[in-house]
Structure formats: C-alpha cells, structure tokens
C-alpha positions as CSV (number, residue, x, y, z in Angstrom):
1,M,-6.5,8.8,-121.6
2,L,-6.7,7.1,-124.8
3,K,-6.0,3.7,-123.1
4,A,-8.8,4.3,-120.8
5,F,-11.2,4.6,-123.5
6,N,-9.8,1.6,-124.8
7,N,-11.3,-0.4,-121.7
8,I,-14.8,0.8,-122.1
9,T,-16.8,-2.3,-121.4
10,L,-20.2,-3.0,-120.3
11,S,-19.2,-4.1,-116.9
12,N,-17.1,-0.7,-116.1
13,F,-19.4,1.7,-118.5
14,Y,-21.6,2.5,-115.5
15,R,-18.7,2.6,-112.7
16,L,-18.3,6.2,-111.3
17,S,-14.8,5.0,-110.6
18,F,-14.2,4.4,-114.4
19,W,-15.1,7.9,-115.5
20,K,-13.5,9.6,-112.5
21,E,-10.3,7.9,-114.0
22,V,-11.2,8.3,-118.0
23,L,-12.3,12.2,-117.7
24,P,-9.8,14.6,-117.0
25,T,-10.1,18.0,-115.1
26,Y,-11.8,20.2,-118.1
27,A,-14.0,17.7,-119.0
28,K,-15.5,16.8,-115.2
29,Q,-16.1,20.6,-115.2
30,G,-17.4,20.6,-118.7
31,V,-19.8,18.2,-117.5
32,V,-21.0,20.3,-114.7
33,V,-21.5,23.2,-116.7
34,F,-23.0,21.3,-119.9
35,T,-25.5,19.6,-117.2
36,G,-26.3,23.0,-115.5
37,D,-26.8,25.1,-118.8
38,I,-28.7,22.1,-120.3
39,I,-31.2,21.7,-117.5
40,A,-31.5,25.9,-117.6
41,K,-31.8,26.4,-120.8
42,V,-34.4,23.5,-121.6
43,M,-36.5,25.5,-119.2
44,T,-35.8,28.7,-120.9
45,F,-36.4,26.2,-124.4
46,S,-39.7,25.7,-123.0
47,I,-40.7,28.9,-122.7
48,S,-39.7,29.5,-126.4
49,I,-42.0,26.2,-127.5
50,L,-45.0,27.8,-125.5
51,L,-44.7,30.9,-127.3
52,L,-44.7,29.1,-130.3
53,K,-47.9,27.2,-129.8
54,L,-49.7,30.2,-127.4
55,I,-49.0,33.4,-129.5
56,S,-49.4,34.7,-133.1
57,I,-46.2,34.6,-135.6
58,E,-46.3,38.2,-135.4
59,E,-46.1,38.2,-131.6
60,I,-43.2,35.8,-132.0
61,G,-41.1,38.6,-133.9
62,Y,-41.9,41.2,-131.0
63,Y,-40.3,38.3,-128.7
64,G,-37.5,38.0,-131.0
65,V,-36.9,41.6,-130.7
66,F,-37.2,42.1,-127.5
67,L,-34.9,39.5,-126.2
68,S,-32.0,41.0,-128.9
69,I,-32.5,44.4,-127.0
70,L,-32.4,42.8,-123.3
71,A,-29.0,41.1,-124.5
72,V,-27.6,44.2,-125.9
73,V,-28.6,46.8,-123.1
74,N,-27.5,43.9,-120.8
75,Q,-24.1,43.9,-122.3
76,F,-23.7,47.4,-122.1
77,T,-23.8,47.5,-118.4
78,D,-20.7,45.2,-118.6
79,L,-18.1,47.2,-120.5
80,G,-15.7,44.3,-120.3
81,L,-16.1,44.3,-116.3
82,H,-17.2,41.1,-115.9
83,Q,-13.9,39.6,-118.2
84,G,-11.6,41.8,-116.2
85,V,-13.0,40.1,-113.0
86,V,-12.1,36.6,-114.9
87,R,-8.9,37.8,-116.0
88,F,-7.3,39.4,-113.0
89,Y,-8.8,37.1,-110.4
90,S,-7.1,34.1,-112.4
91,L,-4.1,35.7,-112.8
92,Y,-3.3,36.9,-109.1
93,N,-5.2,34.2,-106.9
94,T,-2.3,32.1,-106.4
95,T,0.4,35.0,-105.8
96,D,-1.6,38.1,-104.4
97,A,-5.2,37.0,-102.8
98,A,-6.0,40.4,-101.5
99,R,-5.2,41.9,-104.9
100,S,-7.3,39.3,-106.9
101,Q,-10.5,39.9,-104.5
102,S,-10.0,43.9,-104.9
103,F,-10.6,43.5,-108.4
104,I,-14.1,41.9,-107.8
105,W,-15.0,45.1,-105.3
106,L,-14.0,47.6,-107.9
107,A,-15.5,45.8,-110.8
108,F,-18.9,45.9,-108.4
109,R,-18.6,49.6,-107.7
110,C,-18.4,50.4,-111.5
111,K,-21.6,48.1,-112.1
112,W,-23.5,50.2,-109.6
113,F,-22.9,53.4,-111.6
114,I,-23.4,52.1,-114.9
115,I,-27.0,50.3,-114.6
116,P,-28.5,53.3,-113.3
117,V,-27.5,55.5,-116.1
118,T,-28.1,53.1,-118.5
119,S,-31.6,52.5,-117.2
120,V,-32.6,55.9,-117.3
121,I,-31.5,56.0,-120.9
122,L,-33.5,53.0,-122.0
123,Y,-36.8,54.2,-119.9
124,F,-36.5,57.5,-122.1
125,T,-35.8,56.2,-125.4
126,A,-38.3,52.9,-125.1
127,P,-41.0,54.7,-127.4
128,W,-38.6,55.7,-130.1
129,I,-36.5,52.4,-130.1
130,S,-39.8,50.4,-130.4
131,T,-41.0,52.3,-133.3
132,L,-37.8,52.1,-134.9
133,L,-37.7,48.4,-134.8
134,V,-41.3,47.1,-134.7
135,H,-42.8,50.2,-136.5
136,N,-45.3,50.6,-134.0
137,N,-45.4,50.6,-129.7
138,A,-45.9,47.1,-129.1
139,L,-42.4,46.9,-127.3
140,E,-42.5,50.4,-125.6
141,H,-44.1,48.8,-122.1
142,G,-41.8,45.8,-122.1
143,L,-38.8,48.3,-122.3
144,R,-39.8,50.2,-119.5
145,L,-40.0,47.4,-117.4
146,L,-36.7,46.2,-118.7
147,S,-35.4,49.4,-117.7
148,F,-36.4,48.5,-113.9
149,G,-35.3,45.0,-114.3
150,L,-31.6,45.8,-115.5
151,F,-30.6,45.7,-111.8
152,G,-31.7,42.5,-111.6
153,T,-30.1,40.9,-115.0
154,G,-27.1,43.2,-114.7
155,F,-26.0,41.8,-111.4
156,F,-27.3,38.4,-112.0
157,E,-24.5,38.4,-114.7
158,F,-21.7,39.6,-112.7
159,S,-22.4,37.3,-110.1
160,I,-21.9,34.4,-112.6
161,A,-19.0,36.5,-113.5
162,V,-17.5,36.1,-110.3
163,L,-18.2,32.7,-110.2
164,Q,-16.5,31.7,-112.8
165,A,-13.5,33.6,-111.7
166,R,-13.4,31.5,-109.1
167,Q,-14.4,28.3,-111.0
168,N,-17.1,27.5,-108.8
169,F,-19.0,25.9,-111.5
170,K,-21.5,24.2,-109.5
171,L,-22.7,27.1,-107.8
172,L,-22.6,28.5,-110.8
173,T,-24.6,26.1,-112.6
174,G,-27.4,26.5,-109.8
175,L,-27.9,30.0,-110.1
176,R,-28.9,29.3,-113.9
177,I,-31.2,26.5,-113.1
178,T,-32.6,29.0,-110.2
179,E,-33.3,31.8,-112.8
180,A,-34.5,29.8,-115.4
181,F,-36.9,28.0,-113.3
182,A,-38.6,31.1,-111.9
183,K,-39.1,32.3,-115.2
184,L,-40.8,29.3,-116.6
185,S,-42.8,28.7,-113.1
186,Y,-44.0,32.3,-113.4
187,L,-45.5,32.0,-117.0
188,L,-46.9,28.3,-116.2
189,V,-48.9,30.1,-113.5
190,T,-50.2,32.7,-115.5
191,I,-51.4,29.9,-118.3
192,Y,-52.9,28.2,-115.4
193,L,-54.8,31.2,-114.1
194,G,-55.6,32.4,-118.0
195,I,-53.8,35.6,-117.9
196,F,-50.8,34.3,-120.2
197,S,-49.9,36.8,-122.9
198,L,-46.4,38.6,-124.5
199,E,-46.8,41.4,-121.6
200,Q,-46.4,38.7,-119.0
201,V,-43.3,37.2,-121.1
202,F,-41.9,40.5,-120.7
203,I,-42.7,40.5,-117.0
204,A,-40.8,37.1,-116.6
205,Y,-37.8,38.4,-118.0
206,T,-37.5,42.0,-116.4
207,I,-39.1,41.5,-112.9
208,I,-38.2,38.0,-111.9
209,P,-34.5,38.4,-112.4
210,L,-34.6,41.4,-109.7
211,F,-34.9,38.3,-107.1
212,V,-32.8,36.0,-108.7
213,G,-29.7,39.1,-109.1
214,T,-30.0,39.5,-105.5
215,L,-29.5,36.2,-104.6
216,G,-26.8,36.0,-106.9
217,L,-25.0,38.5,-105.0
218,F,-24.8,36.8,-102.1
219,A,-24.4,33.3,-103.2
220,S,-21.2,34.4,-104.9
221,R,-20.0,36.4,-101.9
222,V,-19.1,39.5,-103.9
223,F,-19.5,41.5,-100.4
224,S,-16.9,39.6,-99.0
225,A,-14.6,40.8,-101.2
226,R,-14.7,44.6,-100.3
227,I,-10.6,44.9,-99.0
228,H,-8.7,47.8,-98.8
229,Y,-5.9,48.1,-101.9
230,P,-4.0,50.8,-103.6
231,W,-7.2,51.5,-106.1
232,K,-5.5,53.7,-108.5
233,E,-3.2,51.0,-109.1
234,L,-5.9,48.5,-109.7
235,I,-8.0,50.9,-112.1
236,V,-5.2,51.6,-114.0
237,E,-4.6,48.0,-114.7
238,L,-8.3,47.0,-115.0
239,Y,-8.6,50.2,-117.7
240,H,-5.9,49.1,-119.5
241,F,-7.6,45.5,-120.2
242,T,-11.2,46.5,-120.3
243,K,-11.1,49.7,-122.5
244,W,-11.0,47.0,-125.7
245,L,-13.0,44.6,-124.4
246,A,-15.6,46.9,-123.7
247,V,-15.6,47.7,-127.4
248,T,-15.1,44.3,-128.4
249,Y,-18.0,42.5,-126.5
250,M,-20.0,45.3,-127.0
251,A,-19.6,44.8,-130.8
252,I,-19.9,41.2,-130.4
253,M,-23.3,41.0,-128.7
254,I,-24.4,43.6,-131.4
255,L,-23.2,41.0,-133.8
256,Q,-25.0,38.4,-132.3
257,H,-28.7,40.3,-132.3
258,I,-28.0,42.7,-135.6
259,D,-29.6,40.3,-137.8
260,M,-33.0,40.3,-135.7
261,F,-33.1,43.8,-135.5
262,M,-32.3,44.4,-139.2
263,V,-34.7,41.6,-140.1
264,S,-37.3,43.4,-138.3
265,G,-36.5,47.0,-139.5
266,L,-36.1,46.3,-143.2
267,I,-38.6,43.8,-143.5
268,T,-41.4,46.1,-143.1
269,D,-44.1,44.6,-145.4
270,N,-44.2,41.0,-144.1
271,S,-44.5,40.4,-140.5
272,A,-44.5,36.7,-140.9
273,D,-41.5,36.5,-142.6
274,V,-39.9,38.3,-139.6
275,G,-41.8,35.9,-136.9
276,L,-40.3,33.1,-139.1
277,Y,-37.0,34.4,-138.7
278,S,-37.5,35.3,-134.7
279,A,-38.6,31.3,-134.5
280,A,-35.9,30.0,-136.1
281,R,-33.9,31.7,-133.8
282,R,-35.6,30.4,-130.6
283,L,-35.1,26.9,-131.9
284,S,-31.3,27.5,-132.3
285,I,-31.0,27.9,-128.7
286,P,-29.5,24.8,-127.5
287,L,-26.5,25.8,-130.2
288,V,-25.8,28.9,-128.3
289,V,-25.9,27.5,-125.0
290,M,-23.3,24.9,-126.0
291,A,-21.1,27.7,-127.6
292,G,-21.7,29.9,-124.2
293,S,-20.9,26.9,-122.1
294,L,-17.9,26.5,-123.8
295,T,-17.0,29.7,-123.0
296,T,-17.8,29.6,-119.6
297,L,-15.8,26.9,-118.9
298,F,-12.4,27.8,-120.8
299,F,-12.1,31.3,-120.5
300,P,-10.9,31.2,-117.2
301,K,-8.3,28.2,-118.3
302,A,-7.2,30.3,-121.2
303,M,-6.6,33.5,-118.9
304,G,-4.5,31.3,-116.7
305,I,-2.0,30.4,-119.6
306,T,1.7,31.3,-119.2
307,S,3.4,29.3,-121.6
308,H,3.2,28.2,-125.0
309,E,3.0,24.2,-123.9
310,Q,0.2,25.1,-121.9
311,M,-1.2,26.8,-125.2
312,L,-1.2,23.7,-126.9
313,V,-2.5,21.8,-124.1
314,Y,-5.6,23.7,-124.1
315,V,-6.3,23.7,-127.6
316,K,-6.2,19.7,-127.6
317,Q,-8.6,20.0,-124.5
318,T,-11.2,22.3,-126.2
319,L,-11.4,19.9,-129.5
320,K,-12.0,17.1,-127.2
321,I,-15.0,18.6,-125.8
322,S,-16.4,21.0,-128.7
323,A,-15.9,18.1,-131.4
324,P,-18.5,16.0,-129.8
325,V,-20.7,18.8,-129.1
326,S,-20.7,19.6,-132.6
327,I,-22.0,16.0,-133.5
328,I,-24.7,16.6,-130.9
329,S,-26.0,19.5,-132.6
330,L,-26.4,18.0,-136.0
331,I,-28.5,15.3,-134.4
332,Y,-30.4,18.0,-133.0
333,L,-30.8,19.5,-136.6
334,G,-32.3,16.4,-137.9
335,V,-34.7,15.9,-135.0
336,L,-36.1,19.8,-135.8
337,H,-36.6,18.3,-139.3
338,L,-38.6,15.7,-138.7
339,V,-40.8,17.3,-135.9
340,I,-41.0,20.9,-137.1
341,P,-43.3,19.6,-140.1
342,W,-45.6,17.4,-137.8
343,F,-46.0,19.4,-134.5
344,F,-45.5,23.5,-135.8
345,K,-46.5,23.5,-139.0
346,N,-47.1,27.4,-138.7
347,I,-43.2,27.7,-138.6
348,T,-42.3,25.2,-141.4
349,G,-40.8,28.0,-143.4
350,S,-38.3,28.6,-141.0
351,L,-36.4,25.5,-141.5
352,P,-33.8,26.5,-144.3
353,I,-33.2,29.5,-142.0
354,I,-32.3,27.0,-139.3
355,D,-29.8,25.1,-141.7
356,W,-28.2,28.0,-142.5
357,L,-28.0,29.3,-138.6
358,F,-26.8,26.1,-137.4
359,A,-24.1,25.8,-139.9
360,G,-22.9,29.1,-138.4
361,Y,-23.3,27.8,-134.9
362,I,-21.5,24.7,-135.2
363,F,-18.6,26.7,-136.5
364,T,-18.6,28.8,-133.7
365,I,-19.2,26.3,-131.3
366,L,-15.4,24.6,-132.6
367,G,-14.0,28.1,-132.8
368,N,-15.0,30.3,-129.9
369,P,-12.9,28.1,-127.4
370,I,-9.8,28.9,-129.5
371,T,-10.3,32.1,-130.6
372,I,-10.3,33.3,-126.7
373,L,-6.5,32.9,-126.6
374,I,-6.3,36.2,-128.5
375,T,-7.5,37.8,-125.4
376,A,-5.4,35.5,-123.2
377,M,-2.3,36.6,-125.2
378,G,-3.1,40.3,-123.8
379,D,-4.1,41.3,-127.4
380,T,-7.4,42.9,-126.9
381,K,-7.0,45.7,-129.3
382,V,-6.5,43.2,-131.9
383,V,-9.8,41.3,-130.9
384,A,-11.7,45.0,-130.9
385,M,-10.2,45.4,-134.3
386,I,-11.7,42.4,-135.4
387,N,-14.8,42.6,-133.9
388,L,-15.3,46.4,-135.7
389,V,-14.3,45.3,-139.0
390,Q,-16.6,42.3,-138.6
391,F,-19.3,44.5,-137.5
392,V,-19.1,47.0,-140.6
393,V,-18.8,43.8,-142.9
394,T,-21.8,42.1,-140.9
395,L,-23.9,45.9,-141.3
396,T,-23.3,45.8,-145.1
397,L,-24.0,42.0,-146.1
398,H,-27.4,41.8,-143.7
399,Y,-28.5,44.9,-145.8
400,L,-27.5,43.4,-149.3
401,F,-28.8,40.1,-148.6
402,I,-32.1,40.7,-146.3
403,T,-33.1,43.3,-148.9
404,H,-32.9,40.7,-151.8
405,L,-33.8,37.5,-149.9
406,G,-35.8,38.3,-147.0
407,S,-35.2,36.9,-143.8
408,I,-33.3,34.0,-145.2
409,G,-30.5,36.4,-146.3
410,A,-29.6,37.3,-142.6
411,A,-28.9,33.9,-141.9
412,M,-26.8,33.4,-144.9
413,S,-24.8,36.5,-144.8
414,S,-24.3,35.7,-141.0
415,F,-22.6,32.2,-141.6
416,I,-20.2,33.9,-144.3
417,V,-18.9,36.6,-141.9
418,W,-18.3,34.2,-139.0
419,L,-16.3,31.8,-141.5
420,I,-14.2,34.6,-142.5
421,A,-13.7,36.2,-139.1
422,G,-13.2,32.9,-137.6
423,T,-10.4,31.9,-139.8
424,F,-8.6,35.4,-139.7
425,S,-8.8,34.7,-136.0
426,F,-7.3,31.1,-136.4
427,W,-4.3,32.7,-138.5
428,Y,-3.4,35.4,-135.8
429,I,-3.3,33.2,-133.2
430,Y,-1.0,30.6,-135.1
431,N,1.4,33.6,-136.0
432,N,1.8,34.9,-132.4
433,Q,1.5,32.0,-130.4
434,L,4.5,32.1,-128.8
435,K,3.7,35.4,-127.1
436,F,2.6,33.5,-124.2
437,N,6.0,32.3,-123.2
438,S,6.4,36.1,-122.0
439,L,3.2,36.9,-120.8
440,I,3.6,37.3,-116.9
441,K,6.7,39.5,-117.9
442,Q,4.5,41.6,-119.8
443,E,1.9,41.5,-116.9
444,N,4.1,42.7,-114.7
C-alpha cells in the first residue's frame, strides 16, 4: 500500500482505477460511510445553523436539552439489542446463516415490547422532566411528541443496526441521508410559510422519523429474517451478551449528554450561558459524526476478529483512517475561530467551550475504534464497569467544575474524564490482547 501511495502523480491522481488499487477494503467502505454521514449531518448541521440565526440564545438552550433527552431515551429502547444483532450476525453469518438471521428477528420482537413501555413512561413524566431540566414547561409538549415519535426513531436505529451487521453500508448511508433530508425539508417549508418556531423543530425530530423508520424496516429486510430456530437458545445467548451492554451503552449515552443536563439544571440564573454551551455542542456535531462513523464502520469488523494477528491488523487499519480524520477536525476548529466572530457574534463566547470539547472529541475519534476491542473480546462486563465508574466520576467532576466555572467547566471536566477512561481502556486491551486466540472456543 505504501508503494502505491509513493506513485501518486498528477496523471494518475484522478484515475478511479488508481484509487481502487490504493484503498484497502476498510478505506473503501470508510469512504461510503463517511460520505453518507457527512451528507446527512451537513443537513442536520444546517438545522443547527438555522436555529443559531432564527431563535433566541435561551431557546438554543432548550433545543440542546431536548436533543439530549431524545438521544438518551432512544438509547434506552436499544438496551444492547443493536450491538447484539451486529455481534451474532457477524459471528454466525458464514457458518450458520439461519441462526444469524434469527437473532435479527428476536431483537425486533424485543423492540416491539420496549418501545411502547418507554413511550408511555415518557408521556406521563414529560412535565416533571421539563421542570427539572429547564425550570419551566417549555419542553413538555415536545417530550410528549417524542413519546409518539419513539416508534419512528427506535425502529430507524434498529434498521441501521441490521444494515451495519450485514455491512450494507450503501443502503445504510442512504437511509441516514433520507432522514436528514426529510427533517431539513420540513423546516425549510415552515420557514417559507412563515410558521417556523422551536415547536416545528420538535415536530421535525419526532414525527418525521415515523415515516423514515417504517421505510427503514422494509429497506433493511427485517421481516425476511423471520426464521424458525430454537428461540430459548438464542435468548440465552443474546441475554448473556447484551445484559452488560445494555448497562454500558446506556451509561455511555448518559455520559455523552449529562453535561447538557447538568449545565441546564445547575445554572439557574444565566440562561445565556446554557445557550452558549448548547451552541458549542451543536457546532461540534461534525466531530461527533466522525467518531460515530468510525464506530459504525469498525464495530462489525471488530466483532469478527478471532485471532491476535487479526487484532493487530485491525488496530493498524483504524489508525490509518482515524489519524487523517483528526487532522480534518483541527482544520474545522480553525475555521470556526474565523467564522463565528464575523457571522455569529451572539455566540462568540462559546469559542473557549468549543476548544475544550474539540480536544475531547479528537481523542475519542482516535480511541473509540480501538476501545471497541474490549467488547470484541467478550469482556462486556469490563466495559460496563469502566463506564459505570466513568459515570460516577463524571457526575462528581461536572458538579464541581460547573458550580465554580459555569458551562465551560463541563467541557473541561469532560475532557479530563475521557482522557482517563481512554487511557485505562488502552491499558486493558494491551494486557489482554491474547484473548482473541481463544475467542471462538469461548463462544462455543
């Protein structure tokens, strides 16, 4: 591969055949995932830009809290099922296709139970949640809309997990683009009609996914996975894998949004400061997308590793992609420092917050694809323990930093926690890397 890169010239730079020779399989699939995610998130990012221009700094804070609630509740409807689908489909697809398909159907039936229960709970607790987090009822109606929209967002993400397991990245990115396009189009229509408001944003994020989620179920061929198999055996296997993943990913999702919740909940006398933090998080979306895209790309690869040699190759492949992505992130940070003072003067105060958030996200971009290896080893309990400890430490540091420094304290403490947790994860992988040689035996 290095020899191929040494042969880059102006004459062959634009030749498609040259890049087919240069790019390994991971990189080709990475291009598909990144291209789709970039297109989808550019549309989503455009929504944030519209909001920064069209609503008040206080409403920007409400918007940030609402999106955090949406993400956490949506993760609760997962409970590790999505990762279980990817895990067992990847593991058994080449040796027992019927078994791998049955895991998809089993997870789908579980979702049908979890989503309605979550929806009912959210509907009746909406007033309490709104008062707790934003100290008024500004989010109450939006959360009740979300209780219905969970059916769309939940099944959309499940469809994405199925396509990820099947490594059908083209259709996966197509669905993501469709969802983002539908949301943006709806909001542009409301602007054209002169009825744009924060309420319309709530509708875009809750009702629109109902249609896209239904499309996703058919596009991912979930219903074709209905195969008769010993269900008791599948349930036991899925349970043992997902019982700790459910805790792990719920903790991760809360960790990703606890800063927004605590900033809004603890800063009661300065709604502008909350708005600045929300704006900083919105402008950090591209880095979150890049980190998520890497996880989408490499998670099924990691789940299929069965030897130490494959693990070493995997680590090298992740760094070949994550390192350039980190450089792009730094360039984007420089652009923000140039653009915000000129075009978004009302949020110039968010730049120091952005700097700290970017430091943490860049570390995540480099580390996430590697820390997935702990899950690939089958040590889901270890992952859960790491995230539970991280959760407690994050709560403590956030409280101390936010109460003394304001919203920038949340960004600073987030970076510190990510650095500590990532370093420990790397240490654990290094000391247990030989586990991959006995992975298939353990599964049997």
